[in-house]
Short mmCIF file of the C-alpha atoms (twelve columns), coordinates in Angstrom:
data_MODEL
# 
_entry.id   MODEL 
# 
loop_
_atom_site.group_PDB 
_atom_site.id 
_atom_site.type_symbol 
_atom_site.label_atom_id 
_atom_site.label_alt_id 
_atom_site.label_comp_id 
_atom_site.label_asym_id 
_atom_site.label_seq_id 
_atom_site.Cartn_x 
_atom_site.Cartn_y 
_atom_site.Cartn_z 
_atom_site.pdbx_PDB_model_num 
ATOM 1   C CA . MET A 1   17.700  56.337 -49.627 1 
ATOM 2   C CA . LYS A 2   20.034  54.829 -47.102 1 
ATOM 3   C CA . LYS A 3   19.031  57.620 -44.671 1 
ATOM 4   C CA . GLN A 4   15.384  57.058 -45.348 1 
ATOM 5   C CA . SER A 5   15.638  53.384 -44.709 1 
ATOM 6   C CA . THR A 6   17.239  54.027 -41.529 1 
ATOM 7   C CA . PHE A 7   14.282  56.387 -40.301 1 
ATOM 8   C CA . ILE A 8   12.055  53.665 -41.410 1 
ATOM 9   C CA . LEU A 9   13.678  50.793 -39.464 1 
ATOM 10  C CA . LEU A 10  13.872  53.093 -36.373 1 
ATOM 11  C CA . GLY A 11  10.183  53.920 -36.660 1 
ATOM 12  C CA . ILE A 12  9.227   50.036 -36.866 1 
ATOM 13  C CA . LEU A 13  11.623  49.456 -33.869 1 
ATOM 14  C CA . LEU A 14  9.791   52.349 -31.885 1 
ATOM 15  C CA . TRP A 15  6.373   50.944 -32.862 1 
ATOM 16  C CA . ILE A 16  7.316   47.442 -31.685 1 
ATOM 17  C CA . THR A 17  8.578   48.706 -28.471 1 
ATOM 18  C CA . GLY A 18  5.572   50.729 -27.827 1 
ATOM 19  C CA . CYS A 19  3.323   47.626 -28.529 1 
ATOM 20  C CA . SER A 20  5.360   45.534 -26.270 1 
ATOM 21  C CA . THR A 21  5.185   48.035 -23.432 1 
ATOM 22  C CA . ASN A 22  1.257   48.347 -23.951 1 
ATOM 23  C CA . THR A 23  0.847   44.671 -24.056 1 
ATOM 24  C CA . ASN A 24  2.918   44.314 -20.960 1 
ATOM 25  C CA . THR A 25  0.680   46.983 -19.165 1 
ATOM 26  C CA . LEU A 26  -2.359  45.313 -20.237 1 
ATOM 27  C CA . SER A 27  -1.219  41.960 -19.294 1 
ATOM 28  C CA . ARG A 28  -0.425  43.171 -15.800 1 
ATOM 29  C CA . TYR A 29  -3.781  44.797 -15.768 1 
ATOM 30  C CA . ILE A 30  -5.606  41.642 -16.630 1 
ATOM 31  C CA . SER A 31  -3.549  39.695 -14.230 1 
ATOM 32  C CA . LYS A 32  -4.287  41.965 -11.394 1 
ATOM 33  C CA . GLU A 33  -8.087  41.982 -12.422 1 
ATOM 34  C CA . LYS A 34  -8.062  38.083 -12.522 1 
ATOM 35  C CA . ASN A 35  -6.360  38.007 -8.982  1 
ATOM 36  C CA . ILE A 36  -8.681  40.262 -7.490  1 
ATOM 37  C CA . GLN A 37  -11.870 38.326 -8.794  1 
ATOM 38  C CA . PHE A 38  -10.207 35.066 -7.547  1 
ATOM 39  C CA . LEU A 39  -9.858  36.546 -4.088  1 
ATOM 40  C CA . VAL A 40  -13.266 37.940 -4.071  1 
ATOM 41  C CA . ASP A 41  -14.814 34.524 -5.288  1 
ATOM 42  C CA . GLN A 42  -12.895 32.650 -2.775  1 
ATOM 43  C CA . GLY A 43  -13.972 35.298 -0.034  1 
ATOM 44  C CA . ARG A 44  -17.636 34.894 -1.002  1 
ATOM 45  C CA . SER A 45  -17.411 31.076 -1.405  1 
ATOM 46  C CA . HIS A 46  -16.147 30.811 2.382   1 
ATOM 47  C CA . TRP A 47  -18.538 33.581 3.480   1 
ATOM 48  C CA . GLU A 48  -21.558 31.478 2.503   1 
ATOM 49  C CA . GLN A 49  -19.882 28.780 4.883   1 
ATOM 50  C CA . ARG A 50  -19.431 31.179 7.628   1 
ATOM 51  C CA . VAL A 51  -21.458 29.171 10.057  1 
ATOM 52  C CA . ASP A 52  -18.081 27.362 10.581  1 
ATOM 53  C CA . GLY A 53  -15.924 29.609 12.219  1 
ATOM 54  C CA . GLU A 54  -12.653 28.654 10.262  1 
ATOM 55  C CA . ASN A 55  -14.580 29.387 6.978   1 
ATOM 56  C CA . ALA A 56  -15.557 32.731 8.396   1 
ATOM 57  C CA . ARG A 57  -12.060 33.456 9.172   1 
ATOM 58  C CA . THR A 58  -10.826 32.234 5.681   1 
ATOM 59  C CA . ALA A 59  -13.377 34.523 4.082   1 
ATOM 60  C CA . ARG A 60  -12.267 37.723 5.884   1 
ATOM 61  C CA . LEU A 61  -8.420  36.871 4.962   1 
ATOM 62  C CA . PHE A 62  -9.422  36.618 1.280   1 
ATOM 63  C CA . LEU A 63  -11.607 39.670 1.410   1 
ATOM 64  C CA . SER A 64  -9.040  41.702 3.151   1 
ATOM 65  C CA . LYS A 65  -6.456  41.022 0.382   1 
ATOM 66  C CA . ALA A 66  -9.101  42.009 -2.174  1 
ATOM 67  C CA . ASN A 67  -9.954  45.082 -0.558  1 
ATOM 68  C CA . ALA A 68  -6.397  45.909 -0.179  1 
ATOM 69  C CA . LEU A 69  -5.850  45.604 -3.957  1 
ATOM 70  C CA . ASN A 70  -9.010  47.323 -4.802  1 
ATOM 71  C CA . PRO A 71  -10.365 49.620 -1.823  1 
ATOM 72  C CA . ASP A 72  -12.873 51.493 -4.416  1 
ATOM 73  C CA . ASP A 73  -15.183 48.363 -4.659  1 
ATOM 74  C CA . GLN A 74  -18.161 49.288 -2.576  1 
ATOM 75  C CA . ALA A 75  -19.579 45.619 -2.514  1 
ATOM 76  C CA . VAL A 76  -16.088 44.260 -1.275  1 
ATOM 77  C CA . THR A 77  -15.639 46.659 1.302   1 
ATOM 78  C CA . ALA A 78  -19.002 46.245 2.754   1 
ATOM 79  C CA . LEU A 79  -18.613 42.483 2.924   1 
ATOM 80  C CA . TYR A 80  -15.109 42.764 4.320   1 
ATOM 81  C CA . SER A 81  -16.172 45.252 6.932   1 
ATOM 82  C CA . GLN A 82  -19.320 42.816 7.713   1 
ATOM 83  C CA . SER A 83  -17.017 39.629 8.056   1 
ATOM 84  C CA . CYS A 84  -14.790 41.659 10.568  1 
ATOM 85  C CA . HIS A 85  -17.907 42.371 12.660  1 
ATOM 86  C CA . PHE A 86  -19.291 38.868 12.367  1 
ATOM 87  C CA . ILE A 87  -15.951 37.296 13.485  1 
ATOM 88  C CA . GLY A 88  -15.500 39.903 16.268  1 
ATOM 89  C CA . TYR A 89  -19.028 39.275 17.739  1 
ATOM 90  C CA . TYR A 90  -19.895 35.736 16.987  1 
ATOM 91  C CA . ILE A 91  -16.541 33.823 16.711  1 
ATOM 92  C CA . GLU A 92  -13.590 35.515 18.730  1 
ATOM 93  C CA . ASN A 93  -13.626 34.965 22.440  1 
ATOM 94  C CA . ASP A 94  -10.768 37.354 23.140  1 
ATOM 95  C CA . PRO A 95  -12.218 40.879 23.807  1 
ATOM 96  C CA . LEU A 96  -8.793  42.456 22.701  1 
ATOM 97  C CA . LYS A 97  -8.927  40.531 19.345  1 
ATOM 98  C CA . SER A 98  -12.569 41.368 19.039  1 
ATOM 99  C CA . ASP A 99  -11.868 45.076 19.390  1 
ATOM 100 C CA . SER A 100 -8.913  44.721 16.702  1 
ATOM 101 C CA . LEU A 101 -11.411 43.218 14.451  1 
ATOM 102 C CA . PHE A 102 -14.142 45.859 14.860  1 
ATOM 103 C CA . LEU A 103 -11.406 48.558 14.341  1 
ATOM 104 C CA . LYS A 104 -10.215 46.857 10.961  1 
ATOM 105 C CA . GLY A 105 -13.787 46.866 9.891   1 
ATOM 106 C CA . MET A 106 -14.211 50.460 10.809  1 
ATOM 107 C CA . GLU A 107 -10.968 51.482 8.927   1 
ATOM 108 C CA . ALA A 108 -11.857 49.796 5.617   1 
ATOM 109 C CA . ALA A 109 -15.356 51.182 5.585   1 
ATOM 110 C CA . TRP A 110 -14.152 54.789 6.683   1 
ATOM 111 C CA . GLU A 111 -11.563 54.857 3.955   1 
ATOM 112 C CA . PHE A 112 -14.267 54.238 1.479   1 
ATOM 113 C CA . ILE A 113 -16.738 56.568 2.870   1 
ATOM 114 C CA . ILE A 114 -14.371 59.424 2.935   1 
ATOM 115 C CA . SER A 115 -13.140 58.725 -0.547  1 
ATOM 116 C CA . THR A 116 -16.816 59.442 -2.026  1 
ATOM 117 C CA . ASP A 117 -17.745 62.693 -3.598  1 
ATOM 118 C CA . ALA A 118 -20.881 62.915 -1.416  1 
ATOM 119 C CA . TYR A 119 -18.820 62.898 1.570   1 
ATOM 120 C CA . GLN A 120 -16.382 65.358 0.325   1 
ATOM 121 C CA . GLU A 121 -18.994 67.522 -0.753  1 
ATOM 122 C CA . GLY A 122 -20.636 67.687 2.521   1 
ATOM 123 C CA . VAL A 123 -17.536 68.343 4.331   1 
ATOM 124 C CA . ALA A 124 -16.800 71.315 1.819   1 
ATOM 125 C CA . LEU A 125 -20.177 72.726 2.811   1 
ATOM 126 C CA . SER A 126 -19.331 72.919 6.459   1 
ATOM 127 C CA . ASP A 127 -17.369 75.664 8.349   1 
ATOM 128 C CA . GLY A 128 -17.235 73.878 11.567  1 
ATOM 129 C CA . ASP A 129 -14.286 71.911 13.269  1 
ATOM 130 C CA . SER A 130 -13.283 68.440 12.190  1 
ATOM 131 C CA . THR A 131 -16.062 66.837 14.065  1 
ATOM 132 C CA . ALA A 132 -18.671 69.121 12.432  1 
ATOM 133 C CA . LYS A 133 -17.121 68.449 8.847   1 
ATOM 134 C CA . MET A 134 -17.351 64.709 9.644   1 
ATOM 135 C CA . ILE A 135 -20.989 64.994 10.612  1 
ATOM 136 C CA . ALA A 136 -21.696 67.189 7.429   1 
ATOM 137 C CA . GLY A 137 -20.047 64.542 5.363   1 
ATOM 138 C CA . LEU A 138 -21.956 61.658 6.954   1 
ATOM 139 C CA . GLU A 139 -25.216 63.569 6.320   1 
ATOM 140 C CA . ASN A 140 -24.573 63.792 2.903   1 
ATOM 141 C CA . ALA A 141 -24.259 60.048 2.211   1 
ATOM 142 C CA . THR A 142 -25.963 58.745 -0.734  1 
ATOM 143 C CA . GLN A 143 -28.164 55.791 -1.218  1 
ATOM 144 C CA . ASP A 144 -25.502 53.565 -2.638  1 
ATOM 145 C CA . MET A 145 -23.327 54.260 0.414   1 
ATOM 146 C CA . VAL A 146 -25.626 52.439 2.869   1 
ATOM 147 C CA . PRO A 147 -23.957 49.148 2.995   1 
ATOM 148 C CA . VAL A 148 -20.612 50.463 3.690   1 
ATOM 149 C CA . LEU A 149 -21.971 53.097 6.119   1 
ATOM 150 C CA . TYR A 150 -23.839 50.480 7.946   1 
ATOM 151 C CA . TRP A 151 -21.115 48.272 8.679   1 
ATOM 152 C CA . TRP A 152 -18.879 51.020 9.570   1 
ATOM 153 C CA . VAL A 153 -21.443 52.283 12.274  1 
ATOM 154 C CA . SER A 154 -22.076 48.639 13.277  1 
ATOM 155 C CA . ASN A 155 -18.448 47.933 13.923  1 
ATOM 156 C CA . TYR A 156 -17.968 51.308 15.528  1 
ATOM 157 C CA . SER A 157 -20.755 50.879 17.966  1 
ATOM 158 C CA . ARG A 158 -19.701 47.278 18.920  1 
ATOM 159 C CA . TYR A 159 -16.319 48.509 19.593  1 
ATOM 160 C CA . LEU A 160 -17.629 51.271 21.803  1 
ATOM 161 C CA . VAL A 161 -19.799 48.703 23.935  1 
ATOM 162 C CA . THR A 162 -16.801 47.824 26.341  1 
ATOM 163 C CA . LYS A 163 -15.369 51.389 26.462  1 
ATOM 164 C CA . PRO A 164 -16.141 53.939 29.346  1 
ATOM 165 C CA . VAL A 165 -19.336 55.919 29.318  1 
ATOM 166 C CA . MET A 166 -17.387 59.194 28.524  1 
ATOM 167 C CA . GLU A 167 -16.010 57.748 25.517  1 
ATOM 168 C CA . ARG A 168 -19.427 56.523 24.319  1 
ATOM 169 C CA . LEU A 169 -20.967 59.954 25.101  1 
ATOM 170 C CA . LYS A 170 -18.213 61.630 23.202  1 
ATOM 171 C CA . GLN A 171 -18.889 59.819 20.091  1 
ATOM 172 C CA . ARG A 172 -22.660 59.659 20.332  1 
ATOM 173 C CA . ASP A 173 -23.310 62.737 17.691  1 
ATOM 174 C CA . ILE A 174 -21.283 60.889 15.035  1 
ATOM 175 C CA . ILE A 175 -22.964 57.360 15.608  1 
ATOM 176 C CA . GLU A 176 -26.354 59.013 15.722  1 
ATOM 177 C CA . THR A 177 -25.731 60.810 12.547  1 
ATOM 178 C CA . ALA A 178 -24.785 57.813 10.705  1 
ATOM 179 C CA . LEU A 179 -27.870 55.853 11.914  1 
ATOM 180 C CA . HIS A 180 -30.248 58.595 11.042  1 
ATOM 181 C CA . ARG A 181 -28.912 58.933 7.741   1 
ATOM 182 C CA . ILE A 182 -29.420 55.161 7.198   1 
ATOM 183 C CA . LEU A 183 -33.006 55.447 8.414   1 
ATOM 184 C CA . ALA A 184 -33.462 58.354 5.971   1 
ATOM 185 C CA . LEU A 185 -31.990 56.530 2.964   1 
ATOM 186 C CA . GLN A 186 -32.809 52.770 3.587   1 
ATOM 187 C CA . PRO A 187 -34.519 51.996 7.081   1 
ATOM 188 C CA . ASP A 188 -34.961 48.248 6.499   1 
ATOM 189 C CA . PHE A 189 -31.243 47.652 5.612   1 
ATOM 190 C CA . PHE A 190 -30.007 44.499 7.266   1 
ATOM 191 C CA . TYR A 191 -33.111 43.648 8.888   1 
ATOM 192 C CA . HIS A 192 -33.902 47.239 10.280  1 
ATOM 193 C CA . GLY A 193 -30.222 47.203 11.724  1 
ATOM 194 C CA . ALA A 194 -30.165 50.902 12.303  1 
ATOM 195 C CA . ASN A 195 -33.072 50.896 14.740  1 
ATOM 196 C CA . ARG A 196 -31.626 47.809 16.506  1 
ATOM 197 C CA . ILE A 197 -28.463 49.633 17.082  1 
ATOM 198 C CA . PHE A 198 -30.191 52.572 18.307  1 
ATOM 199 C CA . GLY A 199 -32.253 50.435 20.812  1 
ATOM 200 C CA . GLY A 200 -28.848 49.057 22.150  1 
ATOM 201 C CA . ILE A 201 -27.126 52.492 22.447  1 
ATOM 202 C CA . TYR A 202 -30.281 54.131 24.198  1 
ATOM 203 C CA . ALA A 203 -30.430 51.321 26.611  1 
ATOM 204 C CA . ARG A 204 -27.040 51.681 27.799  1 
ATOM 205 C CA . LEU A 205 -26.299 55.396 27.556  1 
ATOM 206 C CA . PRO A 206 -26.831 57.001 30.999  1 
ATOM 207 C CA . GLY A 207 -29.491 59.794 31.244  1 
ATOM 208 C CA . VAL A 208 -31.510 58.630 28.220  1 
ATOM 209 C CA . ASP A 209 -35.181 57.899 28.554  1 
ATOM 210 C CA . LEU A 210 -35.545 54.106 28.032  1 
ATOM 211 C CA . ASN A 211 -38.721 54.844 25.961  1 
ATOM 212 C CA . HIS A 212 -36.059 55.575 23.270  1 
ATOM 213 C CA . SER A 213 -34.617 52.320 23.292  1 
ATOM 214 C CA . VAL A 214 -38.113 50.639 23.553  1 
ATOM 215 C CA . THR A 215 -39.595 52.334 20.401  1 
ATOM 216 C CA . ASN A 216 -36.440 51.392 18.350  1 
ATOM 217 C CA . PHE A 217 -36.474 47.933 19.237  1 
ATOM 218 C CA . GLU A 218 -40.176 47.597 18.458  1 
ATOM 219 C CA . LYS A 219 -39.544 49.230 15.099  1 
ATOM 220 C CA . SER A 220 -36.762 46.954 14.427  1 
ATOM 221 C CA . ILE A 221 -38.957 43.574 15.321  1 
ATOM 222 C CA . GLN A 222 -42.052 44.914 13.716  1 
ATOM 223 C CA . GLY A 223 -40.099 45.482 10.509  1 
ATOM 224 C CA . SER A 224 -37.799 41.992 10.702  1 
ATOM 225 C CA . PRO A 225 -39.465 39.631 13.398  1 
ATOM 226 C CA . ASN A 226 -37.409 36.921 12.133  1 
ATOM 227 C CA . TYR A 227 -33.805 38.355 12.853  1 
ATOM 228 C CA . MET A 228 -33.039 36.950 16.239  1 
ATOM 229 C CA . GLY A 229 -30.121 39.230 16.944  1 
ATOM 230 C CA . THR A 230 -32.894 41.957 18.000  1 
ATOM 231 C CA . TYR A 231 -34.357 40.011 20.582  1 
ATOM 232 C CA . VAL A 232 -31.020 39.032 22.125  1 
ATOM 233 C CA . ILE A 233 -29.757 42.807 22.329  1 
ATOM 234 C CA . ARG A 234 -33.040 43.808 23.786  1 
ATOM 235 C CA . ALA A 235 -33.012 41.281 26.446  1 
ATOM 236 C CA . LYS A 236 -29.273 41.841 27.270  1 
ATOM 237 C CA . TYR A 237 -29.424 45.642 27.455  1 
ATOM 238 C CA . LEU A 238 -32.916 46.845 27.734  1 
ATOM 239 C CA . TYR A 239 -34.516 44.403 29.953  1 
ATOM 240 C CA . THR A 240 -31.622 43.943 32.418  1 
ATOM 241 C CA . LYS A 241 -31.452 47.693 32.729  1 
ATOM 242 C CA . SER A 242 -35.165 48.078 33.334  1 
ATOM 243 C CA . GLY A 243 -35.310 44.900 35.550  1 
ATOM 244 C CA . ASN A 244 -37.820 43.301 33.338  1 
ATOM 245 C CA . ARG A 245 -37.195 39.613 34.029  1 
ATOM 246 C CA . GLU A 246 -40.199 38.368 32.369  1 
ATOM 247 C CA . GLY A 247 -39.242 40.225 29.205  1 
ATOM 248 C CA . PHE A 248 -35.870 38.986 29.275  1 
ATOM 249 C CA . LEU A 249 -37.046 35.439 29.610  1 
ATOM 250 C CA . SER A 250 -39.571 35.780 27.064  1 
ATOM 251 C CA . ASP A 251 -37.207 36.986 24.283  1 
ATOM 252 C CA . LEU A 252 -34.649 34.501 24.812  1 
ATOM 253 C CA . GLN A 253 -36.849 31.642 24.844  1 
ATOM 254 C CA . LEU A 254 -38.469 33.117 21.670  1 
ATOM 255 C CA . VAL A 255 -34.945 32.956 20.107  1 
ATOM 256 C CA . LEU A 256 -34.345 29.346 21.143  1 
ATOM 257 C CA . ASP A 257 -37.807 28.203 19.934  1 
ATOM 258 C CA . ALA A 258 -37.247 29.769 16.593  1 
ATOM 259 C CA . ASP A 259 -36.454 28.230 13.136  1 
ATOM 260 C CA . PRO A 260 -32.996 29.777 12.419  1 
ATOM 261 C CA . THR A 261 -33.122 29.102 8.730   1 
ATOM 262 C CA . ILE A 262 -36.433 31.200 8.225   1 
ATOM 263 C CA . LEU A 263 -34.231 33.726 6.907   1 
ATOM 264 C CA . PRO A 264 -31.626 31.762 4.779   1 
ATOM 265 C CA . ALA A 265 -29.448 34.616 4.135   1 
ATOM 266 C CA . VAL A 266 -28.583 35.191 7.840   1 
ATOM 267 C CA . SER A 267 -29.188 31.643 9.043   1 
ATOM 268 C CA . PRO A 268 -25.561 31.658 10.237  1 
ATOM 269 C CA . GLU A 269 -26.248 34.701 12.484  1 
ATOM 270 C CA . ASN A 270 -29.460 33.265 13.709  1 
ATOM 271 C CA . LEU A 271 -27.866 30.119 14.796  1 
ATOM 272 C CA . PHE A 272 -25.280 32.011 16.577  1 
ATOM 273 C CA . GLU A 273 -27.806 34.199 18.305  1 
ATOM 274 C CA . GLN A 274 -29.341 31.027 19.818  1 
ATOM 275 C CA . GLU A 275 -26.040 30.326 21.327  1 
ATOM 276 C CA . LYS A 276 -25.791 33.822 22.682  1 
ATOM 277 C CA . ALA A 277 -29.545 33.324 24.051  1 
ATOM 278 C CA . ARG A 278 -28.731 30.251 25.569  1 
ATOM 279 C CA . ALA A 279 -25.497 31.607 27.334  1 
ATOM 280 C CA . LEU A 280 -27.762 34.598 28.706  1 
ATOM 281 C CA . LEU A 281 -30.235 32.321 30.211  1 
ATOM 282 C CA . THR A 282 -27.588 30.814 32.345  1 
ATOM 283 C CA . GLN A 283 -26.893 34.253 33.847  1 
ATOM 284 C CA . VAL A 284 -30.410 35.075 34.733  1 
ATOM 285 C CA . SER A 285 -29.883 34.638 38.463  1 
ATOM 286 C CA . SER A 286 -26.960 37.028 38.727  1 
ATOM 287 C CA . LEU A 287 -28.439 39.620 36.050  1 
ATOM 288 C CA . PHE A 288 -31.619 39.878 38.209  1 
ATOM 289 C CA . GLU A 289 -30.640 39.592 41.795  1 
# 
């Protein structure tokens, strides 16, 4: 009887210990989930106020921590990558710091992309070298990957803007693959952003017929006429290269005369584009000598 009581007591102790372990594990899980949600909520709250540069920076910091704790969250990854692009393009004045931000945005988005089943399946179907496998993975991207894919290629192309021609040419196939996939899946994403990026790329690459740039800018503007960034990029790259002073002045004046709040979701971007337009207009004499 004494031996039986000992066994019963031991069983109870093991059960209590097990419950305690499970409770502690669950508590840590809930605590982590609450922490991530707090970081995401704070990031989004500051992001909504990104027209102020400090809020944009604070948003990125919160989103960076949330992304580090849960890199599998597609929405957070996309927004974090977007925040890197926003600060690097609109807020940061130091080119080296801007490049660092573009690289961070690229890295977070790329880690998510390569972890997806779709990308891995595409890679597995390719017998080529590492670049061919990368392209095959991108070509297999699915609809739900578009936001992350877009901000990856947006950061990537922005990073390459200041790089030597040979480096830009070397990455051309990869960039074009990502953009074509976005156009195939969701051509209107971020105000026809894929066409806008194509327009800028084709205006700057040597040996490319400028009509390719013209066509892509026109598609982007036709689809999203109230997104001011397209006009600024067209003026800066296409019209300066083609020597079209009239088009340059027309696009920038259109941006300055526009209501930046006509697209509430991106009114901060439109406001910053007006600043870029104003700055470009002061350079008109040197750009069209």
